[in-house]
TIGUFI-859919 format. One line per 10 residues: number of its first residue (from 1); their letters; for each residue y negated, z, x of C-alpha. Coordinates in pm, whole numbers, always signed. Each point is the difference from the previous one (the first is absolute). Example, Ala and Ser with C-alpha at 12.3 -4.5 7.8 and 13.67 -1.06 7.14 Angstrom:
BEGIN
1) AS) +450/+780/+1230  -344/-66/+137
END
This chain:
BEGIN
1) MSASVGPRPL) -4281/+2867/-697  -320/+35/-197  +65/-6/-371  -139/-320/-143  +127/-91/-343  -218/-304/-79  -38/-86/-372  +92/+297/-217  +381/+18/-8  +195/+162/-281
11) VVHVRWDDPS) +239/+182/+234  -61/+126/+356  +273/+159/+211  -142/+206/+291  +264/+95/+259  -67/+237/+290  +179/+191/+273  -304/+189/+133  -184/+227/-249  -348/-59/+145
21) LGRQAARTTI) +36/-379/+5  +163/+11/-343  -286/+193/-158  -255/-232/+158  +177/-314/-123  +49/+147/-348  -363/+107/-36  -124/-337/+124  +228/-176/-248  -120/+216/-290
31) DELVGDADRG) -366/-51/+97  +47/-378/+4  +168/+8/-340  -273/+214/-155  -281/-208/+145  -330/+69/-178  +165/+164/-302  -43/+370/-81  +276/+169/+200  +21/+300/-231
41) LTVSEFSGDD) +65/-222/-302  +216/-258/+178  +250/+193/+215  +290/+219/-112  +182/+163/+293  +336/+178/-4  +112/+215/+295  +211/+303/+86  +351/+86/-111  -62/+52/-369
51) YSLAAVVDAA) -99/-336/-143  +251/-239/-158  +17/-377/+23  -2/-13/-379  -350/+151/+12  -104/-262/+257  +126/-285/-220  -168/+151/-307  -330/+5/+190  +52/-360/+110
61) RTPSMFTPYR) +66/-106/-360  -302/+184/-140  -294/-240/-55  -324/+83/+177  -278/+86/-242  -304/-2/+228  +88/-228/+294  +141/-355/+16  +325/+120/+164  +184/+309/+123
71) VVVAWGFERF) +139/+101/+338  +303/+227/-23  +119/+158/+327  +335/+170/+69  +0/+195/+327  +327/+111/+160  +198/-272/-175  +286/+39/+252  +116/+326/-159  +144/-165/-310
81) KADELEVVIG) +371/-76/-22  +159/-317/-132  +53/+124/-357  -363/+116/-23  -129/-343/+101  +133/-180/-308  -319/+59/-198  -212/-156/+277  +241/-291/+42  -37/-66/-371
91) YLDDVDEGTS) -378/+2/+37  +13/-238/+297  +180/-255/-217  -283/+18/-255  -319/+104/+177  -322/+73/-185  -272/-254/+79  -270/+267/-30  +145/+232/+267  +52/-1/+375
101) LVLIQGPQSE) +296/+226/+84  +2/+139/+357  +329/+145/+127  -46/+195/+324  +328/+49/+183  +65/+195/+319  +322/+5/+203  +323/+40/-194  +191/+321/+61  +291/-30/+241
111) GRRQPKALTD) +297/-181/-148  -200/-154/-285  -115/-357/-40  -229/-166/-249  +219/-118/-290  +51/-376/-12  -92/-3/-368  -347/+129/+88  -40/-247/+288  +93/-287/-229
121) ALKRAGATVV) -232/+121/-277  -293/+23/+241  +64/-357/+110  +22/-123/-359  -329/+174/-77  -168/-171/+297  -92/+335/+152  -249/-3/+285  +150/+191/+293  -226/+202/+230
131) DAKKPSGKGL) +190/+111/+311  -175/+301/+150  +265/+51/+262  -77/+118/+350  -32/-311/+218  +191/-40/+324  +10/-226/+301  -273/-261/+19  -71/+67/-367  -126/+347/+89
141) RDWVEHELSI) -275/-132/+227  -85/-275/-249  -29/+254/-280  -230/+226/+201  -221/-297/+89  -14/-109/-364  -94/+348/-122  -272/+23/+265  -134/-343/-97  -41/+94/-369
151) SDVRLDPAAR) -131/+350/+64  -348/+105/-114  -86/+85/+361  +2/-235/+298  +166/+109/+323  -82/-165/+331  +291/-140/+208  +34/+315/+211  +11/+223/-307  +257/-226/-170
161) SLVTSQLGED) +216/+15/+312  -29/+378/+8  +106/+29/-366  +305/-221/+56  +100/+188/+314  -62/+351/-131  +169/-36/-337  +304/-182/+140  +269/+1/-267  -183/+259/-211
171) VSRLPGVLAA) -190/-268/-194  +3/+200/-323  -294/+194/+149  -218/-312/+18  -125/-9/-363  -112/+362/+28  -172/-65/+333  -188/-300/-140  -99/+193/-313  -133/+286/+213
181) LTSSFGPGAR) -198/-241/+220  -149/-170/-306  -94/+334/-154  -157/+124/+324  -189/-310/+115  -39/-199/-320  +126/-347/-103  -89/-275/+242  -39/+233/+299  +90/-150/+338
191) LGVDEVAPFL) +195/+252/+205  +119/+33/+356  +246/+221/+183  -233/+303/+7  -35/+2/-380  +366/-77/-78  +189/+215/+252  -68/+342/-164  +159/-119/-326  +331/-116/+148
201) GGAGGAPPWD) +169/+332/+73  +308/+14/+222  +181/-306/+124  +259/-139/-239  +350/-104/+93  +49/-310/+212  +247/-274/-101  +289/-80/+237  -145/-335/+109  -311/+177/+137
211) LTDAIDKGDP) +230/+194/+234  +204/-301/+108  -313/-211/+48  -143/+269/+229  +326/+13/+194  +1/-379/+37  -353/+22/+142  +121/+251/+257  -264/+252/-116  +157/+350/+17
221) ALALEKLHRM) -310/+185/-123  -27/-215/-312  +376/+8/-57  +10/+382/+19  -290/+22/-246  +187/-221/-248  +323/+191/+58  -162/+336/-74  -168/-136/-312  +336/-126/-124
231) MEAGGRHPLA) +157/+343/+48  -288/+223/-108  -210/-170/-267  +273/-249/-93  +277/+262/-12  +257/-232/+156  +317/+158/+136  +64/-62/+373  +329/-175/-79  -182/-236/-238
241) IMSSLQAHVS) -246/-86/+277  +292/-53/+238  +153/-237/-253  -324/-204/-8  -6/-23/+380  +365/-101/+11  -61/-274/-258  -297/-125/+204  +197/-27/+324  +309/-136/-174
251) RWLRLHGSGA) -204/-307/-101  -65/-74/+367  +368/+48/+75  +112/-233/-278  -244/-271/+105  +78/+23/+371  +263/-262/+72  -1/-126/-362  -159/-329/+104  -282/+50/-250
261) STEKEAAEVL) -321/-148/+136  -215/-49/-309  -137/+223/-272  +229/-162/-257  +312/+42/+213  -87/+364/+72  -51/+66/-372  +345/-147/-72  +166/+213/+269  -167/+322/-118
271) GIKPFPARKA) -8/-73/-371  -367/+95/-27  -332/-173/-70  -150/-237/+258  -294/+215/+113  +198/+308/+114  +267/-235/+134  -259/-168/+223  -118/+339/+131  +359/+103/+76
281) LDRAQYMGGA) +74/-331/+173  -311/+25/+217  +92/+354/+103  +364/-87/+67  -103/-289/+224  -255/+216/+179  +232/+297/+53  +301/-192/+126  +360/+114/+14  -36/+276/+259
291) RIGRAVELLA) -284/+182/-174  +155/-43/-344  +317/+158/+139  -201/+289/+142  -174/+52/-334  +340/+25/-169  +106/+261/+258  -316/+205/-60  +55/-6/-376  +366/+103/+33
301) EADLQLRGAI) -94/+288/+231  -275/+123/-233  +229/-29/-303  +252/+234/+166  -280/+240/+93  -124/+12/-359  +351/+93/-107  +21/+298/+235  +88/-135/+345  -309/+171/+142
311) AWPPEQVLDV) -188/+316/-101  -329/-180/-61  -193/-7/-328  +37/-338/-176  -372/-65/+42  +30/+32/+376  +299/-235/+9  -197/-266/-188  -312/+52/+212  +198/-71/+317
321) LVVRLCRLAR) +182/-295/-155  -321/-165/-122  -173/+37/+338  +306/-149/+176  +11/-293/-240  -372/-62/+55  +49/-8/+377  +293/-236/-44  -210/-233/-216  -277/-41/+258
END
């Protein structure tokens, strides 16, 4: 997700869904465009609710007097409506060779989509797209590893593992953590757990697959830790967690008796990618029909309890369910 724009493009479209990651990607993009030029003379930035796109285009059309090119930046580009975008669309069809225009766009407001005319104009202009969106799944771990590998400080394997575990899904904290470590210890410093731990703060939310992996291992202590991180730091509703557990067990149920015996066959039955299909197939074969049936019963019982069948707090219902599933998985 690092912003790398290569040779100086004439149009860059930065898209983000997390403010921290978006700012980081935008600033990295701008720095790469400016290069060794004088930033004060090269960059014109527009932000807030008061600027107009006409002013942005005027700046992009204005020749630079003291530097070889200009970098014009429009923050908060998502706030403009379709009729306001016409002036930018016109510019995209006739870009100025002496300017790099950077459009920084956050999430669209509910019910709104990016106009097709703008999408088409960006394509015609050959815009470089920088996606600063929060990674998920395997991409989340890959992104964390990449950011650690290009950081100005070097973390030993134990410290890297601690960062990945502690931040969980809250990866938007990572750039700030790395910046603080660099500022405190200096570029090139080699750091271990003792140096890194104080900068990490509280544990971030855990993704659903961390919980289901812990359950599959039959490790109740680890599973409860992941469960509580999902609810507390991650802010997940108990019914949403229940839905994840039901989806996990339903894969076993669908594969049991399906005749699927290979990764490819399991992927076809489940309609998912081969890697998670292989994991589901291995678990279904290991659990067997009787234990899969019992898991379904436990989920159904807990679902009723979450909906008021018992006077327990939702957290207690899920705690008991997760421990029972762990015991079943052993």
